[in-house]
C-alpha positions, -999 to 999 in steps of 0.1 A, spaced: -844 -493 335 -856 -524 316 -850 -526 279 -888 -521 273 -888 -490 295 -857 -477 277 -874 -481 243 -905 -463 256 -884 -434 268 -864 -433 236 -896 -431 215 -909 -403 238 -877 -383 235 -876 -389 197 -910 -371 194 -899 -343 217 -867 -337 198 -882 -341 164 -856 -367 158 -850 -396 134 -830 -427 144 -807 -442 118 -791 -476 124 -765 -493 103 -770 -529 92 -742 -539 116 -758 -525 147 -771 -546 176 -805 -562 169 -823 -541 195 -810 -509 179 -821 -519 145 -855 -528 159 -862 -493 172 -847 -474 143 -867 -454 118 -843 -465 90 -818 -492 87 -793 -496 59 -757 -489 48 -740 -457 57 -746 -436 26 -782 -449 22 -790 -438 57 -774 -404 53 -794 -398 21 -826 -410 38 -822 -384 65 -819 -356 39 -856 -359 30 -870 -364 65 -887 -335 82 -867 -335 115 -844 -314 136 -822 -341 149 -805 -371 133 -793 -398 157 -768 -420 138 -763 -454 154 -731 -463 136 -695 -451 137 -680 -416 134 -675 -413 96 -712 -422 91 -724 -394 113 -700 -371 95 -716 -380 62 -750 -372 76 -737 -338 88 -722 -332 53 -755 -339 36 -778 -323 62 -759 -293 76 -791 -277 89 -798 -306 112 -782 -316 145 -764 -349 141 -758 -371 172 -735 -401 175 -747 -420 206 -714 -438 213 -687 -411 212 -658 -437 209 -674 -456 180 -649 -453 151 -639 -472 120 -603 -486 121 -601 -488 83 -612 -451 79 -584 -442 104 -558 -459 82 -558 -430 58 -551 -393 67 -549 -361 47 -518 -345 62 -505 -365 92 -492 -400 87 -505 -427 110 -488 -461 112 -512 -486 125 -492 -517 117 -491 -529 153 -527 -522 160 -544 -547 137 -533 -583 138 -530 -600 104 -512 -570 88 -488 -585 62 -458 -571 43 -470 -544 19 -471 -556 -17 -453 -532 -41 -485 -519 -57 -499 -507 -23 -490 -476 -5 -477 -481 30 -497 -464 57 -469 -439 66 -479 -419 35 -506 -393 36 -532 -387 9 -517 -354 -1 -483 -370 -5 -497 -397 -28 -515 -371 -49 -482 -352 -52 -464 -384 -64 -491 -390 -90 -502 -356 -101 -534 -354 -121 -546 -389 -113 -581 -388 -98 -587 -401 -63 -617 -424 -58 -624 -426 -21 -646 -452 -4 -674 -436 17 -659 -454 47 -636 -425 53 -636 -393 73 -650 -361 59 -616 -344 54 -604 -374 33 -635 -371 12 -629 -334 8 -594 -342 -6 -608 -367 -31 -622 -363 -66 -652 -386 -61 -665 -411 -36 -677 -446 -42 -695 -474 -23 -688 -511 -23 -717 -515 -47 -708 -488 -73 -669 -487 -71 -665 -502 -106 -692 -479 -121 -675 -448 -106 -641 -458 -119 -654 -465 -154 -671 -431 -154 -638 -414 -153 -619 -405 -185 -585 -414 -169 -568 -447 -175 -554 -447 -140 -571 -440 -106 -560 -439 -70 -584 -460 -48 -585 -456 -11 -584 -469 16 -595 -505 12 -570 -527 -6 -595 -555 -10 -622 -534 -25 -595 -520 -48 -584 -555 -58 -621 -564 -66 -624 -532 -87 -591 -540 -106 -605 -574 -114 -636 -559 -130 -621 -530 -149 -593 -526 -175 -580 -494 -158 -549 -494 -136 -558 -491 -99 -532 -475 -76 -543 -489 -42 -540 -477 -7 -530 -502 19 -560 -502 42 -585 -529 51 -615 -538 73 -602 -562 100 -636 -580 101 -637 -589 64 -599 -592 59 -597 -621 84 -618 -644 62 -597 -671 43 -605 -695 15 -607 -724 39 -635 -706 58 -657 -708 27 -647 -744 20 -655 -753 56 -688 -734 55 -698 -752 23 -690 -786 38 -712 -777 68 -740 -762 47 -740 -780 14 -762 -763 -12 -761 -729 6 -753 -698 -16 -722 -679 -4 -726 -641 -4 -694 -621 3 -687 -584 8 -660 -569 -15 -641 -559 16 -630 -595 18 -598 -607 1 -599 -613 -36 -592 -651 -33 -622 -653 -10 -644 -633 -34 -635 -656 -63 -650 -685 -44 -683 -668 -36 -715 -672 -55 -724 -635 -52 -702 -606 -43 -721 -575 -32 -727 -548 -6 -749 -553 24 -779 -538 5 -770 -561 -24 -771 -591 -1 -806 -581 11 -818 -578 -25 -801 -610 -36 -816 -630 -7 -850 -615 -13 -850 -627 -49 -845 -663 -41 -871 -690 -34 -884 -700 0 -862 -725 17 -829 -713 1 -799 -713 24 -772 -687 25 -737 -683 39 -733 -647 48 -698 -632 44 -701 -599 62 -705 -586 97 -731 -607 116 -753 -577 124 -768 -581 89 -783 -614 99 -810 -596 118 -825 -580 87 -819 -609 65 -838 -632 88 -865 -606 95 -872 -599 58 -869 -635 47 -885 -657 74 -888 -687 50 -850 -688 43 -820 -698 63 -789 -678 69 -755 -689 84 -726 -666 93 -695 -674 73 -675 -669 105 -691 -663 139 -663 -639 148 -672 -615 120 -681 -589 146 -671 -552 145 -666 -541 181 -672 -505 172 -705 -512 156 -716 -530 187 -707 -501 211 -741 -484 207 -766 -497 233 -801 -487 241 -788 -468 270 -764 -449 247 -793 -441 224 -815 -429 254 -787 -407 268 -779 -393 234 -815 -381 230 -819 -370 266 -787 -350 268 -783 -342 231 -749 -359 230 -726 -363 211 -729 -337 184 -710 -343 152 -703 -313 131 -680 -307 100 -663 -274 94 -678 -257 63 -645 -257 43 -643 -295 47 -681 -301 44 -683 -284 10 -654 -304 -4 -668 -337 9 -702 -329 -4 -688 -322 -38 -672 -357 -39 -704 -373 -27 -725 -354 -52 -703 -364 -81 -708 -400 -71 -746 -396 -68 -747 -379 -102 -730 -409 -117 
């Protein structure tokens, strides 16, 4: 089947299934093009809550589909690519330790203030009793359920500041934790996880990009290292990058420090502006696993259903609701 035929079939099946298609900002261009909503993971899950549909097809990775299932338990949630996962989310577990040191190149010796990955979330909570756990939405549902409150890359500082405690445990992204620590007076006890796409960026990458594109504004995602963030013109989430770019004058150039999938929307929504990737290899292989054929088969065969046990769903929803209330 040609891509055009696939798109036609997908749209037909979408109507038959009373489905809504969600696509994360890092998905392939053709997936974003056919989606009903594009955005970051929590934004999409929240969008789906208010849509009159029976089926949510989440083109992203597993924890994102879980969040949709947590917020919309009455709907069937599908993940088109069954093996699309988030390596960072898998760096933290509730009960069973998982050592991923050999799986991700670039892992360095753990600084003293970070927890090594052989600890579990419950072990850390037992070592620091009473200290609240602020968990990034880029985690599995069971980790969210074991947390006090969730956060996004956009609101992490606001969430931390809302808590009465002087110390908080932040998990799982060490770089997001470092960014939060720089912007709050509270002590951050950080988990030793990271996004391999953002963590690979170095200071010289920004310096080289500025030499190549003088005058361009550098936008960087807070999953990048703190020394990289300190060189950026604007540090923000993917949604924040879209807003920041939209506010600038025609002809403005940008260097985009996040996964290259965001370039599709940036260019589509800002045709009079120029966008350059900070590094061309800022590609998440898992985000690119979903193809039009995956999407077609997902709707045709109702695969792969993502569900969350009620005892985990209720705890995860509580952590998400607390964040939304803030």
